[in-house]
VMD Tcl script that draws the C-alpha trace (Angstrom):
set ca {
  {143.47 85.76 123.16}
  {141.98 82.84 121.64}
  {139.16 83.60 119.22}
  {136.03 81.06 118.05}
  {133.90 82.14 115.11}
  {130.62 79.91 115.21}
  {128.89 80.50 111.89}
  {126.22 79.44 109.76}
  {129.06 79.69 106.35}
  {129.10 76.55 104.76}
  {132.72 76.44 103.39}
  {134.27 73.75 101.38}
  {137.35 71.44 101.18}
  {140.07 72.91 99.10}
  {143.22 71.26 99.07}
  {145.04 74.67 97.62}
  {143.67 76.53 100.77}
  {145.92 77.33 103.67}
  {143.29 76.13 105.46}
  {141.84 73.61 103.68}
  {138.86 74.94 103.08}
  {137.32 77.66 100.98}
  {134.11 79.76 100.19}
  {132.27 82.26 98.45}
  {131.31 85.71 99.33}
  {133.27 88.32 101.47}
  {133.24 85.53 104.18}
  {137.04 84.57 103.88}
  {137.96 88.10 103.54}
  {136.26 88.76 106.17}
  {137.57 86.42 108.95}
  {141.50 87.11 107.25}
  {140.69 90.79 108.68}
  {139.44 89.58 111.74}
  {142.15 87.37 112.59}
  {144.71 89.85 112.58}
  {142.94 91.12 115.87}
  {143.70 87.64 117.65}
  {146.52 85.40 118.50}
  {144.44 82.40 116.66}
  {141.01 81.97 115.07}
  {139.36 78.98 115.02}
  {136.37 79.04 112.75}
  {133.38 76.46 113.38}
  {131.58 76.32 109.77}
  {129.35 73.19 108.04}
  {131.48 71.71 105.86}
  {131.10 69.50 102.54}
  {133.38 68.41 99.60}
  {133.18 70.75 97.14}
  {131.76 68.86 94.07}
  {131.06 71.10 91.08}
  {130.79 74.44 93.58}
  {131.92 77.20 91.79}
  {133.35 81.09 92.50}
  {135.07 80.10 95.73}
  {137.88 81.45 97.70}
  {140.62 79.76 99.51}
  {140.12 80.98 103.79}
  {143.14 81.76 105.27}
  {144.38 84.08 108.08}
  {146.56 84.88 110.70}
  {147.06 81.17 112.49}
  {144.06 81.27 111.29}
  {142.20 77.48 111.45}
  {138.68 75.80 110.49}
  {136.91 72.95 112.38}
  {134.23 70.99 110.53}
  {130.66 70.70 111.05}
  {127.80 68.70 109.99}
  {125.65 70.80 107.40}
  {122.12 70.76 108.40}
  {119.18 69.56 106.06}
  {117.68 71.09 103.44}
  {116.28 74.40 103.71}
  {113.24 76.45 105.28}
  {110.70 74.88 107.92}
  {112.92 71.30 107.28}
  {115.85 72.69 108.25}
  {114.50 74.55 111.27}
  {113.42 70.67 112.43}
  {116.43 69.64 111.42}
  {118.35 71.66 113.84}
  {117.48 69.70 116.55}
  {119.36 66.57 115.03}
  {122.40 69.15 114.45}
  {122.36 70.71 117.81}
  {121.98 66.99 119.18}
  {125.36 65.71 117.00}
  {127.19 68.94 116.84}
  {126.45 71.11 119.80}
  {129.24 69.37 122.04}
  {131.40 69.82 119.59}
  {130.65 73.91 119.79}
  {130.36 73.86 124.00}
  {133.69 72.42 124.29}
  {135.19 74.95 121.36}
  {133.56 77.58 123.30}
  {135.13 76.34 126.15}
  {138.65 76.71 125.43}
  {137.99 80.34 123.80}
  {138.91 83.68 124.85}
  {136.50 85.16 122.81}
  {133.57 84.27 120.85}
  {132.26 86.06 117.14}
  {129.13 84.96 115.98}
  {127.66 86.62 112.88}
  {124.07 86.42 112.55}
  {121.27 85.65 111.29}
  {121.91 82.09 110.94}
  {120.96 78.88 113.03}
  {124.51 77.66 113.50}
  {125.56 81.37 114.64}
  {122.49 81.83 117.05}
  {123.79 78.63 118.56}
  {127.37 79.76 119.20}
  {125.77 82.84 120.36}
  {123.89 81.26 123.07}
  {126.16 79.31 124.26}
  {128.48 82.02 124.41}
  {125.95 83.75 126.59}
  {125.36 81.14 128.56}
  {129.29 79.92 128.89}
  {129.22 84.14 129.67}
  {132.37 84.53 127.24}
  {133.71 87.54 125.65}
  {130.87 87.79 122.83}
  {131.48 89.34 119.76}
  {127.77 89.28 118.07}
  {127.42 91.07 114.58}
  {124.09 91.15 112.82}
  {124.23 91.13 109.44}
  {121.40 91.47 107.64}
  {118.61 94.89 107.64}
  {118.72 95.33 111.05}
  {116.16 98.48 110.82}
  {113.04 96.31 109.18}
  {113.13 92.75 111.16}
  {109.92 91.05 109.07}
  {110.39 87.30 110.71}
  {109.85 86.27 114.43}
  {113.23 85.18 113.89}
  {114.62 88.75 112.93}
  {112.45 90.18 116.15}
  {113.85 87.61 118.20}
  {117.91 88.08 117.26}
  {117.34 92.36 117.58}
  {115.86 91.58 121.07}
  {118.47 88.93 122.14}
  {120.99 91.35 121.06}
  {119.63 94.39 122.50}
  {118.97 92.73 125.78}
  {122.45 91.57 126.54}
  {124.71 94.38 124.64}
  {127.03 95.77 126.85}
  {129.89 94.62 129.12}
  {131.63 91.85 127.73}
  {128.85 91.47 124.75}
  {129.33 93.55 121.84}
  {126.95 93.51 119.72}
  {127.04 95.64 116.36}
  {124.41 95.52 114.08}
  {125.57 95.77 109.93}
  {124.21 98.93 108.30}
  {124.50 102.72 109.32}
  {121.78 105.95 110.27}
  {122.87 109.59 111.98}
  {120.42 107.78 114.65}
  {122.34 104.95 117.11}
  {120.98 101.27 115.98}
  {118.71 101.17 119.28}
  {116.50 103.20 121.35}
  {116.56 100.43 124.18}
  {119.92 99.60 124.25}
  {122.74 102.45 123.01}
  {125.45 99.33 123.74}
  {124.58 98.42 119.89}
  {126.56 100.02 117.38}
  {126.99 100.09 114.04}
  {129.70 98.76 111.33}
  {129.52 98.69 108.17}
  {130.43 95.42 105.62}
  {132.89 95.54 102.84}
  {135.41 93.36 100.95}
  {137.64 95.76 99.89}
  {141.15 96.39 100.77}
  {143.25 99.21 99.96}
  {144.68 97.18 97.43}
  {141.74 97.28 95.59}
  {142.18 101.22 95.03}
  {145.62 100.50 93.31}
  {144.36 100.76 89.42}
  {140.91 102.52 90.35}
  {140.89 105.52 87.67}
  {137.30 107.61 87.17}
  {136.04 106.72 83.95}
  {134.57 108.17 80.83}
  {131.72 107.29 78.91}
  {132.79 105.34 75.41}
  {133.05 108.25 72.70}
  {131.53 105.17 70.50}
  {127.82 105.21 71.97}
  {128.06 102.17 73.93}
  {126.76 101.54 77.25}
  {127.32 98.73 79.57}
  {125.14 97.79 82.28}
  {125.95 95.86 85.08}
  {124.30 94.18 88.17}
  {125.38 91.52 90.88}
  {123.83 90.16 93.66}
  {122.25 86.53 94.22}
  {119.50 86.32 91.70}
  {116.19 86.11 94.11}
  {113.25 87.72 94.04}
  {112.48 91.43 94.57}
  {116.69 91.76 93.72}
  {115.98 93.94 90.52}
  {117.60 91.96 88.00}
  {114.20 91.46 86.29}
  {113.32 95.39 86.50}
  {116.82 96.32 84.96}
  {115.97 93.61 82.05}
  {112.22 94.83 81.69}
  {114.33 99.26 81.00}
  {116.62 97.57 78.40}
  {113.95 98.44 75.16}
  {113.96 101.86 76.77}
  {117.42 102.60 77.37}
  {117.60 101.25 73.96}
  {116.49 103.74 72.75}
  {118.35 106.18 73.93}
  {121.66 104.12 73.94}
  {121.10 101.17 70.73}
  {124.48 99.73 71.71}
  {123.65 99.29 75.91}
  {124.45 95.53 76.87}
  {124.04 94.41 80.60}
  {126.92 91.76 82.79}
  {124.75 90.12 85.35}
  {126.71 88.38 87.66}
  {125.80 85.75 90.37}
  {123.26 82.78 90.04}
  {120.45 81.55 92.59}
  {117.07 80.70 92.35}
  {115.55 83.17 89.30}
  {118.44 82.88 86.76}
  {116.47 80.50 84.73}
  {113.02 82.75 84.49}
  {115.08 85.38 84.66}
  {116.72 84.46 80.87}
  {113.64 83.25 79.82}
  {112.12 87.24 80.52}
  {115.43 88.26 78.47}
  {114.04 85.91 75.60}
  {110.66 87.24 75.80}
  {111.64 90.52 75.50}
  {114.36 90.28 72.77}
  {116.65 91.28 74.31}
  {119.07 88.28 75.13}
  {121.57 89.38 72.95}
  {122.08 92.52 75.08}
  {121.88 89.95 78.11}
  {125.50 88.19 79.03}
  {124.69 85.70 82.11}
  {127.68 85.18 83.79}
  {126.51 82.79 86.43}
  {128.33 82.39 90.38}
  {131.94 84.01 89.96}
  {134.62 84.38 92.48}
  {134.71 87.13 94.66}
  {138.15 88.33 93.61}
  {136.61 88.57 90.23}
  {133.25 90.76 90.80}
  {135.32 93.94 90.97}
  {137.45 92.98 87.53}
  {133.93 92.59 85.95}
  {132.46 95.27 87.32}
  {135.16 97.17 86.07}
  {134.50 96.65 82.50}
  {131.00 98.38 82.71}
  {130.07 101.25 82.54}
  {127.18 101.21 85.30}
  {125.62 99.82 88.52}
  {122.05 99.24 88.65}
  {120.58 97.70 91.40}
  {116.57 98.28 92.15}
  {116.22 96.27 95.32}
  {112.98 96.07 97.39}
  {115.03 93.68 99.17}
  {115.54 93.69 102.92}
  {118.96 94.17 102.93}
  {121.65 94.56 105.31}
  {125.09 96.69 104.16}
  {125.28 95.07 100.14}
  {128.66 95.15 99.83}
  {128.56 95.01 95.88}
  {127.65 99.10 96.21}
  {131.11 99.70 97.52}
  {132.65 97.08 95.25}
  {130.94 98.72 92.06}
  {131.55 102.45 93.28}
  {135.35 101.10 93.73}
  {135.74 100.41 90.21}
  {134.47 103.75 89.47}
  {130.82 102.92 88.51}
  {128.23 105.67 89.37}
  {125.78 103.59 90.83}
  {121.16 103.46 90.46}
  {120.16 102.12 93.75}
  {116.67 102.39 95.62}
  {116.22 104.06 99.38}
  {116.77 101.15 100.77}
  {118.72 100.36 104.63}
  {121.99 102.32 103.93}
  {122.16 102.71 101.02}
  {120.48 106.58 101.17}
  {123.59 106.84 103.63}
  {126.01 105.23 101.58}
  {125.25 107.40 98.18}
  {125.15 110.59 99.77}
  {124.64 113.26 96.71}
  {126.46 113.16 93.72}
  {127.62 109.21 93.62}
  {124.52 108.06 91.50}
  {121.03 107.86 91.55}
  {118.34 106.88 94.04}
  {115.16 105.30 93.17}
  {111.93 106.75 94.54}
  {110.06 103.58 93.07}
  {112.01 100.27 91.26}
  {110.56 100.78 88.08}
  {111.68 100.43 84.32}
  {110.65 103.75 83.40}
  {112.32 105.55 86.29}
  {115.45 103.23 86.15}
  {115.29 104.26 82.43}
  {115.26 108.29 82.99}
  {118.13 107.60 85.95}
  {120.54 106.09 82.76}
  {119.49 109.13 81.12}
  {120.06 111.34 83.93}
  {123.71 110.38 84.48}
  {124.87 108.89 81.15}
  {123.45 111.90 79.17}
  {126.21 113.79 79.87}
  {129.93 113.19 79.78}
  {131.60 115.50 82.02}
  {128.74 114.74 85.04}
  {129.47 111.03 84.38}
  {133.08 111.52 84.88}
  {132.77 113.46 87.88}
  {130.21 110.86 89.29}
  {133.15 108.74 88.65}
  {135.54 109.97 90.37}
  {133.20 110.86 93.35}
  {132.05 107.04 93.42}
  {135.75 106.01 93.54}
  {136.45 108.49 96.83}
  {133.14 107.48 98.32}
  {134.71 104.08 98.31}
  {137.62 104.64 100.00}
  {136.38 104.99 103.06}
  {135.35 101.82 103.37}
  {138.50 99.47 103.21}
  {138.65 95.94 104.92}
  {141.54 97.60 106.52}
  {139.65 100.25 108.12}
  {136.48 97.79 109.14}
  {139.18 95.67 110.77}
  {140.80 98.66 112.36}
  {137.10 100.25 113.71}
  {136.20 96.45 115.05}
  {139.22 96.53 116.61}
  {138.91 99.81 118.45}
  {135.65 98.60 119.85}
  {136.33 95.51 121.33}
  {139.45 96.95 123.01}
  {137.02 99.93 124.68}
  {134.61 97.01 125.48}
  {136.94 94.32 126.55}
  {139.15 97.16 128.36}
  {137.56 96.02 131.67}
  {135.98 93.20 132.29}
  {133.49 91.98 135.56}
  {134.21 89.07 137.04}
  {131.81 86.70 138.29}
  {132.68 88.06 141.65}
  {132.17 91.68 141.41}
  {135.51 92.40 141.28}
  {137.13 94.26 137.76}
  {140.17 92.72 135.79}
  {141.28 95.40 133.57}
  {143.16 94.14 130.03}
  {145.31 95.64 128.18}
  {144.92 97.23 124.84}
  {147.31 94.06 123.08}
  {144.95 91.47 125.03}
  {143.38 91.74 121.92}
}
mol new
graphics top color blue
foreach p $ca { graphics top sphere $p radius 0.5 }
foreach p [lrange $ca 0 end-1] q [lrange $ca 1 end] { graphics top cylinder $p $q radius 0.2 }
display resetview
């Protein structure tokens, strides 16, 4: 079965990559995993030359290829307007590619993925949509439209999955919408994972890894450092990731007099994130942003780090009991108290570290792939044809 993936994820030319392209985040790892479910996989993504791009991972997989699309220009409202031009230029190529496909996958939110989803629905293709935003709390008109579309068309040949998790199903309107977690951890990630112990010299190394944007919580962690330093004089903070707020965060650290305690690493390759986290003791993520399934929390847990985070999206379910602390409010004082609660007892810290590793093993990329594969086989085992008859597909067809 031939799969075509249509995504807004920007990719860059990379002569050393098997596909000729590379990109950042967990996208390359997830596409490699999905490609193992199909005979061939073609990615339709916006591309450009990698001039100064950092932290990229090669795109590779089982008979996986990349078809370059043009890149929509601008951001925000300007990008929305430019999508008219983009569709006129790139729409025919997407239409033809989907015509050749046996199945289509479109990660959303995202404008390019939305175009692919609509074309797949029009062409009545087997469709697999993965909603990667915060399904439970749509805030914009676009987010509500994405959710409405998935709820309206889920079922039969249309497999609609919301990234996240809850004891309740994603949709009261349509029980065919299902939950799926998100991850970039392979089984190999856990080979060297061992429970951590606090340093006997009293040093403490905190970490946060994310896009450095508003409401992600890096400012809260920096603001908490003076209070934490009174309890742990040798505390430091590793800030991993770049974003529009990076420079203002550096200035914030300077004004608070904690510049010597904070290391700003900027953007690093996905393969390096867990390694950098593994050099730390505690992961702090006091986010108030709209989260789907933040993979970085799993990555921290896989490295044996207890986690301090907020009651946002799937995080309460993911942490459960004994894996860290859930803040009632994302504020410096609460964060400082949580650090003391976790690191004030060496034995309880070690037990929390052990539980974190054990919990994260439940969310490997291999399990993610197999879970999706089972869903697709179940949904596509019987396909209703246009003439009203049914065609039975073997489990090996996908």
